[in-house]
TIVEXTI-364763 format. One line per field, with one value per residue (C-alpha): residue number from 1; chain; x, z, y. Coordinates in Angstrom, 1 decimal. Each point is the difference from the previous one (the first is absolute). Layout:
BEGIN
num: (NUM|...)
cadena: (A|...)
u: (X|...)
w: (Z|...)
v: (Y|...)
This chain:
BEGIN
num: (1|2|3|4|5|6|7|8|9|10|11|12|13|14|15|16|17|18|19|20|21|22|23|24|25|26|27|28|29|30|31|32|33|34|35|36|37|38|39|40|41|42|43|44|45|46|47|48|49|50|51|52|53|54|55|56|57|58|59|60|61|62|63|64|65|66|67|68|69|70|71|72|73|74|75|76|77|78|79|80|81|82|83|84|85|86|87|88|89|90|91|92|93|94|95|96|97|98|99|100|101|102|103|104|105|106|107|108|109|110|111|112|113|114|115|116|117|118|119|120|121|122|123|124|125|126|127|128|129|130|131|132|133|134|135|136|137|138|139|140|141|142|143|144|145|146|147|148|149|150|151|152|153|154|155|156|157|158|159|160|161|162|163|164|165|166|167|168|169|170|171|172|173|174|175|176|177|178|179|180|181|182|183|184|185|186|187|188|189|190|191|192|193|194|195|196|197|198|199|200|201|202|203|204|205|206|207|208|209|210|211|212|213|214|215|216|217|218|219|220|221|222|223|224|225|226|227|228|229|230|231|232|233|234|235|236|237|238|239|240|241|242|243|244|245|246|247|248|249|250|251|252|253|254|255|256|257|258|259|260|261|262|263|264|265|266|267|268|269|270|271|272|273|274|275|276|277|278|279|280|281|282|283|284|285|286|287|288|289|290|291|292|293|294|295|296|297|298|299|300|301|302|303|304|305|306|307|308|309|310|311|312|313|314|315|316|317|318|319|320|321|322|323|324|325|326|327|328|329|330|331|332|333|334|335|336|337|338|339|340|341|342|343|344|345|346|347|348|349|350|351|352|353|354|355|356|357|358|359|360|361|362|363|364|365|366|367|368|369|370|371|372|373|374|375|376|377|378|379|380|381|382|383|384|385|386|387|388|389|390|391|392|393|394|395|396|397|398|399|400|401|402|403|404|405|406|407|408|409|410|411|412|413|414|415|416|417|418|419|420|421|422|423|424|425|426|427|428|429|430|431|432|433|434|435|436|437|438|439|440|441|442|443|444|445|446|447|448|449|450|451|452|453|454|455|456|457|458|459|460|461|462|463|464|465|466|467|468|469|470|471|472|473|474|475|476|477|478|479|480|481|482|483|484|485|486|487|488|489|490|491|492|493|494|495|496)
cadena: (A|A|A|A|A|A|A|A|A|A|A|A|A|A|A|A|A|A|A|A|A|A|A|A|A|A|A|A|A|A|A|A|A|A|A|A|A|A|A|A|A|A|A|A|A|A|A|A|A|A|A|A|A|A|A|A|A|A|A|A|A|A|A|A|A|A|A|A|A|A|A|A|A|A|A|A|A|A|A|A|A|A|A|A|A|A|A|A|A|A|A|A|A|A|A|A|A|A|A|A|A|A|A|A|A|A|A|A|A|A|A|A|A|A|A|A|A|A|A|A|A|A|A|A|A|A|A|A|A|A|A|A|A|A|A|A|A|A|A|A|A|A|A|A|A|A|A|A|A|A|A|A|A|A|A|A|A|A|A|A|A|A|A|A|A|A|A|A|A|A|A|A|A|A|A|A|A|A|A|A|A|A|A|A|A|A|A|A|A|A|A|A|A|A|A|A|A|A|A|A|A|A|A|A|A|A|A|A|A|A|A|A|A|A|A|A|A|A|A|A|A|A|A|A|A|A|A|A|A|A|A|A|A|A|A|A|A|A|A|A|A|A|A|A|A|A|A|A|A|A|A|A|A|A|A|A|A|A|A|A|A|A|A|A|A|A|A|A|A|A|A|A|A|A|A|A|A|A|A|A|A|A|A|A|A|A|A|A|A|A|A|A|A|A|A|A|A|A|A|A|A|A|A|A|A|A|A|A|A|A|A|A|A|A|A|A|A|A|A|A|A|A|A|A|A|A|A|A|A|A|A|A|A|A|A|A|A|A|A|A|A|A|A|A|A|A|A|A|A|A|A|A|A|A|A|A|A|A|A|A|A|A|A|A|A|A|A|A|A|A|A|A|A|A|A|A|A|A|A|A|A|A|A|A|A|A|A|A|A|A|A|A|A|A|A|A|A|A|A|A|A|A|A|A|A|A|A|A|A|A|A|A|A|A|A|A|A|A|A|A|A|A|A|A|A|A|A|A|A|A|A|A|A|A|A|A|A|A|A|A|A|A|A|A|A|A|A|A|A|A|A|A|A|A|A|A|A|A|A|A|A|A|A|A|A|A|A|A|A|A|A|A|A|A|A|A|A|A|A|A|A|A|A|A|A|A|A|A|A|A|A|A|A|A|A|A)
u: (-29.6|-0.5|-1.8|-0.3|-0.2|3.4|0.9|2.2|1.2|1.8|3.2|0.5|1.2|-2.6|1.3|3.5|1.9|0.8|-2.0|-3.2|0.4|0.5|-3.2|-1.9|1.3|-1.1|-3.4|-0.6|1.9|1.0|1.4|1.5|-0.5|2.7|-1.7|2.3|-2.2|2.0|3.6|3.4|1.7|2.1|-3.1|-1.7|3.2|0.2|-3.6|0.5|2.9|-2.2|-2.8|2.2|1.5|-3.5|-1.1|3.2|-0.9|-3.4|1.2|-2.6|0.0|-1.3|-0.2|1.0|-2.1|1.5|-2.7|1.2|-1.4|-0.8|-0.9|-2.2|-1.4|0.3|-0.5|3.0|0.9|-2.5|0.8|-1.8|-3.5|-2.7|-3.7|-2.3|-3.8|-2.6|0.2|3.7|2.3|3.3|2.2|2.8|2.8|2.8|2.6|1.3|-0.9|-1.0|-3.7|-1.5|-3.4|-0.1|-3.1|-2.4|-1.5|2.5|2.9|2.8|1.9|2.5|0.3|3.1|-1.3|-1.1|-0.3|-3.3|-1.7|-0.3|-2.0|-2.8|-3.4|-2.8|-2.4|2.6|0.8|3.3|0.3|2.6|1.3|-1.4|-3.3|-0.8|-0.1|-2.0|0.1|-1.4|1.8|-1.7|2.7|2.9|2.9|3.2|-1.7|-2.2|-2.7|-1.9|-3.0|0.0|-3.0|0.4|1.8|3.4|3.7|3.2|3.6|3.3|0.5|-3.4|-1.0|-2.2|-2.4|-1.5|-2.9|-1.3|3.2|2.3|3.4|2.4|2.8|3.1|-0.5|3.7|1.7|3.8|-0.3|-1.9|2.7|2.6|-2.3|-0.5|3.8|0.2|-2.7|1.7|3.4|-1.5|-2.2|-3.5|-2.6|-2.8|-0.3|-3.4|-0.3|-2.0|-2.5|0.0|-2.3|0.7|1.6|2.9|0.8|0.6|2.0|2.2|0.6|0.9|2.4|1.7|0.2|1.5|2.5|1.5|-0.3|-2.8|-2.6|-2.4|-3.7|-1.9|-3.3|-2.2|-1.6|-3.5|-0.8|-0.8|-3.4|1.8|1.7|-3.4|-1.0|3.2|0.0|0.1|3.1|1.7|-0.7|1.5|3.2|0.3|0.9|-2.8|-2.3|-0.4|-3.5|1.3|-3.2|1.3|0.6|-2.5|-2.7|0.8|0.4|-3.4|-3.2|0.7|-3.2|1.4|3.2|-1.6|-1.2|3.2|1.9|-2.0|0.5|3.8|0.4|-2.1|2.0|3.3|-1.2|-1.1|3.5|1.7|1.8|0.2|-2.1|0.4|-2.8|1.5|-0.7|-1.8|-0.7|0.5|0.7|-1.4|2.7|2.6|-1.1|-2.4|0.7|-3.2|-1.3|-3.5|-2.7|-0.2|3.8|-0.2|-2.9|2.1|2.8|-2.4|-1.7|3.3|0.8|-3.4|0.5|3.0|2.9|3.4|1.3|-1.2|2.3|0.9|1.3|0.0|-1.2|3.4|2.3|-0.8|-2.8|0.1|-0.8|1.7|0.1|-3.5|-1.2|1.5|-1.5|-3.4|0.3|1.0|-2.8|-2.5|1.4|-0.1|-3.6|-1.2|1.7|-2.3|-2.8|2.2|-1.4|2.8|0.4|-0.9|-0.2|-2.9|1.2|3.1|0.8|2.9|2.5|2.6|0.8|1.5|-3.3|-1.8|2.6|-0.1|-3.8|0.0|2.5|-2.1|-3.2|1.8|1.3|-3.6|-1.4|2.5|0.3|3.7|2.0|1.7|1.2|3.7|1.0|3.4|0.6|2.9|-1.3|-2.9|-2.6|-1.4|-0.7|-1.7|-2.2|-0.9|-0.9|-2.5|-2.4|0.3|0.5|-0.9|3.2|3.4|2.2|3.5|2.4|3.3|2.5|3.6|0.6|-0.6|-1.0|-3.0|-0.8|-0.2|-2.1|-2.6|-0.4|-2.5|-2.2|-3.2|0.3|3.6|2.6|3.6|0.7|3.0|3.2|1.8|3.1|-1.0|-1.2|-2.2|-3.5|0.6|3.1|-1.9|-2.8|2.5|1.3|-3.5|-1.4|3.0|0.3|-3.7|-0.4|3.0|-1.4|-3.6|-1.1|-1.3|-2.0|1.1|-3.6|-1.5|-0.5|1.5|-0.3|3.3|0.2|3.3|1.5|2.4|2.6|0.6|1.1|-1.6|-2.7|-3.5|0.4|-2.4|-1.3|-0.5|-2.3|0.9|-1.7|2.2|-1.8|1.2|1.9|1.7|0.9|1.6|1.9|1.5|0.7|1.9|1.8|0.9|1.4|2.2|1.4|0.7|3.7|0.9|-1.3|-3.2|0.4|0.6|-3.3|-2.1|-0.5|-0.5|-3.5|-3.4)
w: (5.0|0.6|-3.3|-3.6|-1.6|-0.2|0.9|-2.1|1.9|-1.5|1.6|0.8|2.6|2.6|0.0|-1.5|3.2|0.7|3.2|-1.6|-3.0|2.3|1.9|-3.3|-1.1|3.3|-0.4|-3.4|-2.8|-2.7|-2.7|0.1|-2.7|-1.1|-1.7|-2.7|-0.6|3.0|1.3|-1.5|-0.7|3.1|2.1|-1.3|0.4|3.6|0.6|-1.8|2.3|3.0|-1.2|-0.3|3.5|1.5|-1.8|1.3|3.6|-0.4|-1.7|-2.7|-3.7|-1.6|-3.6|-1.4|-2.7|-2.0|-1.2|-3.3|-0.3|-3.8|-2.3|2.4|-1.8|2.0|-0.5|0.2|2.7|1.5|2.3|3.2|0.0|-2.4|0.4|-2.9|-0.3|-2.4|-3.4|0.3|-2.8|0.1|-3.2|-0.9|-2.5|-1.2|1.3|3.6|2.2|3.5|0.8|-0.1|-0.2|-3.4|1.3|2.8|-0.5|-2.7|1.1|-2.3|0.9|-1.5|0.2|0.5|-3.0|-2.5|-2.8|1.6|-0.9|-3.6|1.1|1.9|-1.7|0.8|2.6|1.7|3.7|1.6|3.8|2.3|3.6|0.4|-1.6|2.4|-2.9|-3.1|-3.4|-3.5|-3.2|-2.0|-2.6|-1.6|-2.3|0.8|3.3|1.9|2.0|2.9|1.9|3.8|1.2|3.8|2.6|0.9|0.5|-1.9|1.0|-1.7|-1.5|0.7|-1.8|-3.1|-1.2|-3.4|0.7|-3.6|-2.0|-1.1|0.6|-1.4|2.4|0.3|3.2|1.0|0.4|0.1|3.8|0.0|-1.9|2.5|2.8|-1.5|-0.4|3.8|0.8|-1.9|1.6|3.5|-0.6|0.6|-0.3|-1.7|-2.2|-0.2|-3.3|-0.1|-2.6|-2.1|-3.0|-2.1|0.1|-2.0|2.9|2.2|-2.7|-0.4|3.7|0.2|-2.9|2.0|3.1|-1.9|-1.7|3.5|0.6|2.5|1.2|2.0|-0.4|-1.7|1.5|-2.4|1.8|-1.4|0.3|-3.6|-1.8|-3.0|2.3|1.1|-3.7|-0.7|3.3|-1.4|-2.1|2.7|2.6|-2.4|-0.3|3.7|3.1|2.1|0.2|2.3|0.2|0.3|1.1|0.3|-3.6|-1.2|1.9|-2.1|-3.3|0.3|1.7|3.7|0.5|-2.3|2.1|2.3|-2.9|-1.9|3.2|0.1|-3.7|0.2|3.1|-1.6|-3.2|1.9|2.2|-3.0|-1.5|3.3|0.1|3.2|0.2|2.3|1.0|0.7|0.9|3.0|1.8|3.4|-1.0|3.2|1.9|-1.5|2.7|2.3|2.2|-1.0|-3.5|-1.1|-0.2|-3.8|-0.3|2.0|-2.2|-3.1|1.1|0.9|-3.4|-1.8|1.9|-0.8|-3.7|0.0|0.0|0.7|1.7|1.5|0.0|2.3|-1.6|1.9|3.1|0.4|-1.9|1.6|2.5|3.7|0.8|-2.5|2.3|1.2|-3.6|-0.7|3.2|-1.1|-3.4|1.4|2.5|-2.7|-2.3|2.7|1.0|-3.6|-0.8|2.5|-2.6|-3.1|-2.8|-0.1|-2.4|-3.3|-2.4|-2.4|-0.8|-2.1|-3.2|0.0|-2.6|0.2|1.8|3.0|0.6|0.1|2.5|2.2|0.0|1.0|2.8|1.5|-0.3|1.7|2.8|0.7|-0.1|2.5|2.1|-0.6|2.3|-3.0|-3.6|-0.4|-3.4|-1.4|-2.6|-2.1|-1.4|2.4|-2.8|1.6|3.3|-2.0|-1.8|3.3|1.5|-2.6|1.4|3.4|2.4|3.6|1.4|-1.0|-2.9|1.3|-2.8|-0.3|-2.2|-1.2|-0.1|2.3|-3.0|-0.7|3.7|-0.2|-3.2|2.0|2.6|-2.2|-0.6|2.0|2.6|-0.9|2.7|-1.3|2.7|-0.9|-2.0|-1.1|-2.1|-0.6|-3.3|0.7|1.3|2.9|1.2|-0.2|2.1|2.5|0.4|0.0|2.6|2.3|-0.2|0.1|3.2|1.6|-0.7|0.8|-3.5|-0.4|2.3|0.3|0.4|-2.9|-3.7|-2.8|-3.8|-1.9|-3.7|-1.9|-3.4|-1.4|-1.0|2.9|-0.8|-3.5|0.0|-1.1|0.7|3.0|-0.7|3.4|3.0|3.3|3.4|3.1|2.9|3.5|-0.9|-3.0|2.2|2.5|-2.8|-1.4|3.5|0.9|-3.4|0.4|3.5|-1.2|-2.7|2.2|0.5|-2.1|0.1|-1.6|-3.4|0.3|0.4|0.8|3.6|-0.5|-1.5|0.3)
v: (-8.2|3.7|0.7|-1.1|3.5|1.8|3.6|2.3|3.1|3.0|1.1|3.7|2.4|-1.3|-3.6|-0.1|-0.8|-3.7|-0.2|1.2|-2.2|-3.0|0.9|0.2|-3.4|-1.5|1.7|-1.6|1.7|-2.5|2.3|3.5|2.6|2.4|3.0|1.3|3.1|1.3|-0.3|-0.7|-3.3|0.4|0.6|-3.1|-2.1|0.9|-0.9|-3.3|-0.9|0.9|-2.2|-3.0|0.7|0.2|-3.2|-1.7|1.0|-1.6|-3.1|0.6|0.3|3.2|1.2|3.4|1.7|2.9|2.4|1.5|3.5|0.1|2.8|2.1|3.0|3.2|3.7|2.4|2.6|2.4|2.8|-1.0|-1.5|1.2|-0.2|-0.8|0.2|-1.5|1.6|1.0|-1.0|-1.9|0.4|-2.4|0.8|-2.2|2.4|-0.5|2.9|0.8|0.1|3.5|1.7|1.8|1.7|-0.7|-3.5|-0.9|-2.1|-1.1|-3.2|-2.4|-3.8|-2.2|-2.0|2.7|-2.6|-1.1|3.2|-1.2|-3.0|1.6|0.8|2.4|-1.3|-2.2|0.4|1.0|-0.3|1.5|-0.7|-3.5|1.0|2.8|2.5|-1.1|1.7|-0.6|0.7|2.7|0.8|-1.8|0.9|1.9|0.9|-2.4|1.8|-1.7|1.3|-0.5|-2.0|0.4|2.2|-1.1|0.9|-0.8|0.2|-1.0|-3.4|-1.4|-3.1|0.0|-2.8|-0.4|-2.4|-0.1|0.3|-2.8|1.5|-2.6|1.1|-2.1|-1.9|0.5|3.3|0.5|0.1|-3.2|-1.8|1.1|-1.1|-3.4|-0.5|0.9|-2.5|-2.8|0.7|0.0|-3.1|1.3|-2.7|1.9|3.1|1.8|1.7|3.3|1.3|-3.2|0.3|-3.1|-3.5|1.4|2.4|-3.0|-1.8|3.1|0.1|-3.7|0.5|2.8|-2.1|-2.9|2.3|0.4|-3.8|0.6|-2.4|2.2|-0.8|2.8|1.3|2.1|2.9|0.4|3.7|1.0|-0.4|-1.6|-2.5|-1.2|-0.4|-2.0|-1.9|-3.6|0.6|2.0|-2.7|-2.6|2.1|0.6|-2.0|1.7|3.1|2.9|1.6|3.6|1.6|3.6|0.9|-2.7|1.9|3.1|-1.8|-1.7|1.1|-0.4|-2.1|-2.7|-0.6|-2.7|-2.1|0.4|-1.0|-3.3|-0.6|0.5|-2.2|-2.8|0.0|0.0|-2.9|-2.0|0.3|-0.9|3.4|2.1|3.2|2.9|2.4|3.5|3.6|1.6|-3.2|1.5|3.5|1.6|-1.8|2.4|2.3|-1.9|-3.0|-1.7|-0.8|1.0|-2.7|0.5|-0.7|-3.2|-1.1|0.9|-2.2|-2.8|0.2|-0.2|-3.1|-1.5|1.0|-2.4|2.5|-1.6|3.1|3.3|3.1|2.8|3.2|3.3|-1.9|-1.7|2.4|3.3|-0.8|0.5|-3.7|-2.3|-3.1|0.6|0.2|-3.4|-1.5|1.5|-1.6|-3.4|0.0|0.8|-2.7|-2.6|0.8|0.1|-3.3|-1.7|0.4|-0.3|-2.2|-2.6|-2.9|1.7|-2.9|0.9|3.5|-0.8|-1.8|-2.4|1.3|-2.9|-3.2|1.8|1.7|-3.4|-1.4|3.1|0.2|-3.7|0.6|2.8|-2.1|-2.9|2.2|1.1|-3.6|-1.4|3.2|0.4|2.2|1.7|-0.6|-0.4|1.2|-1.0|2.7|1.1|3.2|0.7|-0.5|-3.2|1.9|2.8|-2.4|-1.7|3.4|0.9|-2.6|1.7|-3.0|0.9|-1.5|1.5|-1.0|-0.7|0.6|-2.0|1.7|-0.2|3.7|3.0|2.0|-2.3|0.3|3.8|-0.2|-2.0|2.7|1.7|-3.1|-0.7|-2.7|-1.1|-0.2|-0.3|-2.5|-2.2|0.6|-3.2|-0.9|-3.7|-1.2|-3.1|0.0|-2.4|1.9|3.2|-1.5|-1.2|3.5|1.6|-2.3|0.1|3.8|0.6|-2.1|1.7|3.4|-1.0|0.9|-3.5|-2.2|-3.7|-1.1|1.9|-0.8|2.0|0.0|0.2|1.1|-0.5|-0.3|-2.6|0.8|2.4|3.5|0.2|2.8|-1.1|-3.7|-0.5|-3.5|-1.7|0.3|-1.8|-0.3|0.1|-1.7|-0.5|-3.2|1.7|3.0|-2.4|-1.8|3.2|1.4|-3.1|-0.1|3.6|-0.5|-2.9|2.3|2.9|-0.7|3.0|3.6|1.0|1.7|3.7|1.9|-3.0|1.1|3.7|0.0|1.6)
């Protein structure tokens, strides 16, 4: 197995051709991100088709994550670039207007969400342009006045952060609703939801997805200070988390980001929900062929923290070396996993019977030095619960649907390895063993742990653990060969 930790790569102009996407998959990409802060629906649809073509060339399964842009707060238009110094004033009014200096050192601006001006209080901070320009509110009312704290520059449409103010913005804009409808229509696997503040935000998004009969898994991007405060409820309402360190590092003191990262990863691990660590992981590789030592250490520490997935943003979307960035990340993951603290049994509470069974299966796999765990899973949940204990050997998932296979591309240590149409455990094992031996995924002389549920196909019914030893492998291999008079079920031989 190449690695346990997965890689999510953003698609953009630097990598949108099929050949480059194929090279990235072969280098280690498991999921591709479509960033809906940029591009039209036609643009993303063309990239989606190219992703599937590239995956087909490789014979591998990849997932697709649609990143919903959310209610980003921005300033209005400014003529050119303006320079501000400590002590200068920025004034906001509710009326939409172009940015202009009323007098030297006094800049008037507008916001795309002017209703937020009524929520700020004196002494609170407002940051601009990814935190590069910092101000403090000194007057409120019809006009909100901020005093500049450091030298910096502003240009049109730069982002605005309110690190001390609960904004209460609707998590979905009109554009987001159109984008979600597109995502459901085109069958994306995951939707990352920006600027989440409460669990209700995730519930509202899920209702919108279900309104279109969608089944995408919802990933809450944690990038607001109030999201951190509400994290337990948000996690409960989500299918996974993204530690979005860019805006998070502006919303909270930057020196708290490493400890928050560890806390968020730990909470997601405990709930068996995938967690992505994102932003600036190999940023220098946007321009340079080699990453910095600090960036390599950052990736390694995210892996050791227990993240399921690490993400490339500019590095793959617009960088000069998208394939090299993936290779660098893969090499770093593989080296770090040589010292990974596998078999995490004492860290997690068992919340239900499935947790007890899956913990026992991983412990048994360690005790008998199993080659892998083979998880027969209808919804993918059993494989996720196995993954939280971080077995050293891979979890080979056996599914009935390619959708479930794609959903597992984000989960640590899980290989969506076998697709089957049969509905009995013995028949599934016949197919798995025969196909696995033929593709050299399985070793005839090794031992495997099998987890399954009875009845087959009912989510949440994992209730059995089985050991496959050499004699059982021989039995199922022979049984499979006798039953091979007709063609394998569709999809059973085109697997990861």
